[in-house]
C-alpha positions in Angstrom: 249.6 -112.0 -96.4 246.1 -111.0 -95.1 246.5 -108.3 -92.5 244.8 -108.8 -89.1 242.2 -106.5 -87.7 240.3 -106.6 -84.5 236.7 -107.5 -84.1 234.3 -104.9 -82.8 236.6 -101.9 -82.2 233.8 -99.4 -82.0 230.6 -101.2 -81.0 229.6 -101.3 -77.4 229.5 -104.7 -75.7 226.5 -106.6 -77.0 223.5 -107.6 -74.9 223.6 -111.3 -74.2 220.1 -111.7 -75.4 221.1 -110.1 -78.7 224.1 -112.5 -79.1 221.9 -115.4 -78.3 219.4 -114.3 -81.0 222.3 -113.8 -83.5 223.7 -117.2 -82.8 220.2 -118.7 -83.4 220.1 -116.9 -86.7 223.5 -118.2 -87.7 222.6 -121.7 -86.7 219.6 -121.5 -89.1 221.9 -120.3 -91.9 224.4 -123.1 -91.2 221.6 -125.6 -91.7 220.3 -123.8 -94.9 223.8 -123.7 -96.5 225.0 -127.1 -95.4 223.4 -129.2 -98.2 222.6 -127.2 -101.4 219.8 -129.1 -102.9 217.7 -127.5 -105.6 215.0 -126.7 -103.0 217.5 -125.1 -100.7 219.0 -123.1 -103.6 215.6 -121.8 -104.4 215.1 -120.7 -100.8 218.5 -119.0 -100.7 217.7 -117.2 -103.9 214.7 -115.6 -102.2 216.6 -114.9 -98.9 220.1 -114.1 -100.0 220.0 -110.6 -98.7 219.0 -111.9 -95.3 222.0 -114.3 -95.5 224.3 -111.4 -96.3 223.0 -109.3 -93.4 223.4 -112.2 -90.9 227.0 -112.9 -92.0 228.0 -109.2 -91.9 226.4 -108.8 -88.5 228.0 -112.0 -87.1 231.5 -110.8 -88.1 231.2 -107.8 -85.8 231.3 -109.8 -82.6 234.0 -112.1 -81.2 231.3 -114.4 -79.7 229.8 -115.1 -83.1 232.9 -115.3 -85.3 233.1 -119.1 -85.6 229.4 -119.6 -86.3 229.6 -116.8 -88.9 232.8 -118.2 -90.5 231.2 -121.6 -91.0 228.3 -119.9 -92.8 230.6 -117.9 -94.9 232.6 -121.0 -95.9 229.5 -123.1 -96.6 227.9 -120.4 -98.7 230.7 -120.3 -101.2 229.1 -122.7 -103.7 225.8 -120.8 -103.7 227.4 -117.4 -104.2 229.8 -118.7 -106.9 227.0 -120.4 -108.8 224.8 -117.3 -108.6 227.5 -114.9 -109.7 227.5 -113.1 -106.3 231.1 -114.0 -105.6 232.5 -110.5 -106.0 230.3 -109.4 -103.1 231.7 -112.3 -101.0 235.4 -111.3 -101.4 235.3 -108.6 -98.7 233.2 -110.8 -96.4 235.9 -113.6 -96.6 238.7 -111.0 -96.2 237.1 -109.7 -93.0 236.4 -113.2 -91.6 240.1 -114.1 -92.3 241.5 -111.0 -90.8 239.5 -111.4 -87.6 240.2 -115.2 -87.2 241.3 -116.0 -83.6 244.6 -118.0 -83.4 242.9 -121.2 -82.2 240.9 -121.3 -85.4 243.8 -122.1 -87.8 241.9 -124.9 -89.6 238.8 -122.9 -90.3 240.9 -119.9 -91.4 242.8 -122.2 -93.8 239.5 -123.2 -95.4 238.4 -119.6 -95.7 241.7 -118.7 -97.3 241.3 -121.4 -99.9 237.9 -120.1 -100.8 239.2 -116.6 -101.0 242.1 -117.7 -103.2 239.6 -119.3 -105.6 237.7 -116.1 -105.9 240.9 -114.1 -106.5 241.7 -116.6 -109.3 238.3 -115.8 -110.9 239.3 -112.2 -110.8 242.7 -113.1 -112.3 244.4 -111.8 -109.2 246.9 -114.6 -109.4 249.5 -113.3 -107.0 246.9 -112.6 -104.3 245.5 -116.1 -104.9 248.9 -117.7 -104.6 249.5 -115.9 -101.3 246.1 -117.0 -99.9 246.7 -120.7 -100.8 250.2 -120.7 -99.4 249.0 -119.2 -96.1 246.2 -121.8 -96.1 248.7 -124.6 -96.6 250.8 -123.5 -93.7 247.9 -123.1 -91.4 246.4 -126.5 -92.5 249.7 -128.2 -91.7 249.9 -126.5 -88.3 246.3 -127.4 -87.5 246.8 -131.0 -88.8 243.8 -130.5 -91.2 244.4 -132.8 -94.2 241.2 -131.7 -96.0 242.3 -128.0 -95.9 245.8 -129.1 -97.0 244.4 -131.0 -100.0 242.1 -128.1 -100.9 245.2 -125.8 -100.9 247.1 -128.2 -103.2 244.2 -128.6 -105.6 243.5 -124.9 -105.6 247.1 -124.1 -106.4 247.0 -126.7 -109.2 244.0 -124.8 -110.7 245.8 -121.5 -110.3 248.9 -122.8 -112.1 246.7 -124.4 -114.9 245.1 -121.0 -115.5 248.5 -119.5 -115.9 249.5 -122.3 -118.4 252.1 -123.8 -116.0 251.0 -127.3 -116.8 253.9 -129.3 -115.4 253.8 -127.5 -112.0 250.0 -127.8 -111.9 250.2 -131.6 -112.5 252.8 -131.9 -109.7 250.5 -130.2 -107.3 247.7 -132.6 -108.1 250.0 -135.6 -107.6 250.9 -134.2 -104.2 247.3 -133.8 -103.4 246.6 -137.4 -104.4 249.2 -138.7 -102.0 247.3 -136.9 -99.2 243.8 -138.0 -100.5 244.8 -141.7 -100.2 244.7 -141.2 -96.4 241.2 -139.9 -96.2 238.4 -142.3 -95.3 235.8 -140.5 -97.4 237.7 -139.1 -100.4 235.2 -139.2 -103.3 234.9 -135.5 -103.6 238.6 -134.8 -103.5 239.4 -137.6 -106.0 236.8 -136.2 -108.4 238.3 -132.8 -108.2 241.8 -134.2 -108.7 240.9 -136.3 -111.7 239.0 -133.3 -113.2 242.1 -131.1 -112.9 244.4 -133.8 -114.4 241.9 -134.2 -117.3 241.8 -130.5 -118.0 245.6 -130.2 -117.9 245.8 -133.0 -120.4 243.1 -131.3 -122.5 245.1 -128.1 -122.7 248.2 -130.0 -123.7 246.3 -131.8 -126.4 246.7 -135.3 -124.8 243.2 -136.3 -125.7 243.3 -139.9 -124.6 244.6 -139.0 -121.1 242.1 -136.1 -120.9 239.1 -138.3 -121.7 240.1 -141.1 -119.3 240.6 -138.7 -116.4 237.4 -136.7 -117.1 235.3 -139.8 -117.4 236.7 -140.9 -114.0 235.7 -137.5 -112.6 232.2 -137.7 -114.0 231.8 -141.2 -112.6 232.8 -140.0 -109.1 230.5 -136.9 -109.3 227.6 -139.2 -110.2 228.1 -140.7 -106.7 227.8 -137.3 -105.1 224.7 -135.2 -104.7 226.3 -132.2 -106.4 224.5 -131.5 -109.7 226.3 -128.3 -110.6 229.7 -129.9 -110.3 228.5 -132.9 -112.3 227.3 -130.6 -115.0 230.6 -128.8 -115.1 232.5 -132.1 -115.4 230.2 -133.3 -118.2 230.9 -129.9 -119.9 234.6 -130.5 -119.7 234.2 -134.0 -121.1 232.1 -132.7 -123.9 234.9 -130.4 -124.9 237.3 -133.3 -125.3 234.8 -135.4 -127.2 234.3 -132.5 -129.6 238.0 -132.2 -130.2 238.4 -135.9 -131.0 235.5 -135.8 -133.4 233.0 -137.8 -131.3 230.3 -135.4 -132.1 227.2 -137.4 -131.3 228.5 -138.4 -127.9 229.6 -134.8 -127.3 226.1 -133.5 -128.0 224.6 -136.1 -125.7 227.0 -135.0 -123.0 226.2 -131.3 -123.4 222.5 -132.1 -123.4 222.8 -134.0 -120.2 224.7 -131.2 -118.6 222.2 -128.6 -119.6 219.3 -130.8 -118.4 220.9 -131.1 -115.0 221.0 -127.3 -114.6 217.3 -126.8 -115.6 216.3 -126.9 -111.9 219.3 -125.0 -110.6 218.9 -121.6 -112.2 222.6 -121.2 -112.8 223.1 -118.7 -115.7 226.9 -118.8 -115.6 227.2 -122.6 -115.9 224.4 -122.7 -118.4 226.3 -120.2 -120.6 229.5 -122.3 -120.3 227.6 -125.3 -121.7 226.0 -123.3 -124.5 229.4 -121.9 -125.5 230.9 -125.3 -126.0 227.7 -126.7 -127.5 228.0 -123.9 -130.1 231.6 -124.8 -130.7 230.5 -128.4 -131.4 228.1 -127.1 -134.1 230.9 -124.8 -135.5 233.2 -127.8 -135.8 230.6 -129.5 -137.9 230.1 -126.4 -140.1 226.5 -126.1 -138.8 226.7 -122.3 -138.9 223.1 -121.5 -138.4 222.7 -123.7 -135.4 225.9 -122.4 -133.9 224.7 -118.8 -134.3 221.4 -119.6 -132.7 223.0 -121.2 -129.7 225.5 -118.4 -129.2 222.7 -115.8 -129.4 220.8 -117.7 -126.6 223.5 -116.5 -124.2 222.7 -113.3 -122.4 226.0 -111.4 -122.3 224.5 -108.6 -120.3 223.6 -111.1 -117.5 227.2 -112.4 -117.6 228.6 -108.9 -117.4 226.4 -108.1 -114.4 227.6 -111.4 -112.7 231.3 -110.5 -113.3 231.7 -113.3 -115.8 233.7 -111.2 -118.2 235.6 -114.2 -119.6 232.4 -115.9 -120.7 231.1 -112.6 -122.1 234.2 -112.2 -124.2 234.2 -115.9 -125.3 230.6 -115.6 -126.4 231.3 -112.5 -128.4 234.4 -114.1 -130.0 232.6 -117.2 -130.9 229.6 -115.3 -132.4 232.1 -113.2 -134.4 233.7 -116.4 -135.8 230.3 -117.8 -136.9 229.2 -114.5 -138.4 232.5 -114.4 -140.3 231.7 -117.8 -141.8 228.2 -116.6 -142.7 229.5 -113.5 -144.5 228.0 -111.0 -141.9 231.2 -109.1 -141.8 230.1 -105.9 -140.1 228.5 -107.5 -137.1 231.4 -110.1 -137.0 233.9 -107.3 -136.7 231.9 -105.6 -133.9 231.7 -108.8 -131.9 235.4 -109.5 -132.3 236.4 -105.9 -131.4 234.3 -106.1 -128.2 235.9 -109.5 -127.3 239.4 -108.0 -127.9 238.6 -105.1 -125.5 237.4 -107.5 -122.8 240.4 -109.8 -123.2 242.7 -106.8 -122.8 240.8 -105.7 -119.8 241.3 -109.2 -118.3 244.9 -109.6 -119.3 244.0 -112.9 -121.0 246.7 -113.0 -123.6 246.0 -116.3 -125.4 242.3 -115.6 -125.9 243.3 -112.0 -127.0 245.6 -113.5 -129.6 242.9 -115.7 -130.9 240.5 -112.9 -131.4 243.1 -110.6 -132.9 244.0 -113.3 -135.4 240.4 -113.9 -136.3 239.8 -110.2 -136.8 242.9 -110.2 -139.1 241.3 -113.0 -141.1 238.1 -111.0 -141.4 240.1 -107.9 -142.7 241.8 -110.1 -145.3 238.4 -111.3 -146.4 237.4 -107.7 -146.8 240.7 -107.1 -148.8 241.9 -104.7 -146.1 245.4 -106.1 -145.7 246.8 -103.0 -144.1 244.7 -103.5 -141.0 245.2 -107.3 -141.0 249.0 -107.1 -140.8 249.4 -105.5 -137.4 246.6 -107.7 -136.0 248.4 -110.8 -137.1 251.8 -109.5 -135.9 250.4 -108.8 -132.4 248.7 -112.2 -132.2 251.9 -114.0 -133.3 254.1 -112.1 -130.8 251.8 -113.1 -127.9 251.5 -116.7 -129.0 255.2 -117.2 -129.1 255.2 -116.7 -125.3 253.2 -119.8 -124.7 254.9 -122.8 -126.4 253.4 -125.5 -124.1 249.8 -125.3 -125.2 248.4 -127.4 -128.0 245.9 -124.7 -128.9 248.5 -121.9 -129.0 250.7 -124.0 -131.3 247.8 -124.4 -133.8 246.9 -120.7 -133.6 250.5 -119.7 -134.1 250.9 -121.9 -137.2 247.6 -120.7 -138.7 248.2 -117.0 -138.1 251.8 -117.2 -139.3 250.5 -118.7 -142.6 247.9 -116.0 -142.8 250.5 -113.2 -142.4 252.8 -114.8 -144.9 250.0 -115.0 -147.5 249.6 -111.3 -147.5 253.2 -110.1 -146.9 255.1 -112.8 -148.8 257.3 -113.3 -145.8 
């Protein structure tokens, strides 16, 4: 649970004129963050420090809590897209801790956003607590949108922990609530996307493609270009896996073009990573290397996107292995392994360990390959429900047997 704290313990009572001025400033920021068009995003890029100051100041006074909380909630997408979300966690934590009892619905929405950021940090237990509290508050406040957001957020959380059956159950529960909303396009799009990605991770490609196409169609009806680009990226991954390479490349190209006016390095990198995988699957090694090298891993590290940084290094290492550039390939894979360990991301860790083992075998260094294979196999046996882990386990088991005779 989030612990409560009181607003404005130490500050003297504010001058009414000051409060009026602060409320006017917060009204301005509510307008600026209410509809994130490319033009507004560009303005927020220039003024983001002013936004931070206004929110932090607004949270110091009871009279401005609600106006400030609305700005904090509305600013979520901008801050997440720009990689500033780590700075926003303490802001949301304070807003939640100081929420008055009569603001249960708004507090629930803030908790859902905070839980989503905890998930990005892989603080899964804290995220679960935040969403459970949000669900209880939303029910008490009779706020169906906050309740749906809690269900869908928990579904994403469970998906990220490879609990696919439970994740799907939460989406189905959300869909029952979504049916009652008059304007439910956004919630339906999110639900279909989550169902599509659950199916993708299970290897149910037909179901994954159907649901993701539905999500893309719904996002085309919304003026939310970043989310449309993300859904196209997810669809491109599925098309790559089913061998529809031309259609996958067209899909990635559309997603990348959408982001040209958004200045979103994190999502751009996501697309480039999967575009590079598409070239890798076609054994277009040179093009895959070029596209992976276009990704700025330093920028990703500065934005807290450690997972993307690790994924880029892993993928570049795989391509360099295919191209016979063994020294740099090993360096990339070792850096990726260190980042996966730091994150506690076991499946991706196992993948990089197994690939490094394959490289050591290629270098005729079986003594180093064996423990790498063994660690990867031990990890993968803990995740039997993933299509990808099953493939990795089979491949690495064969690789180990080939050098040990077991």
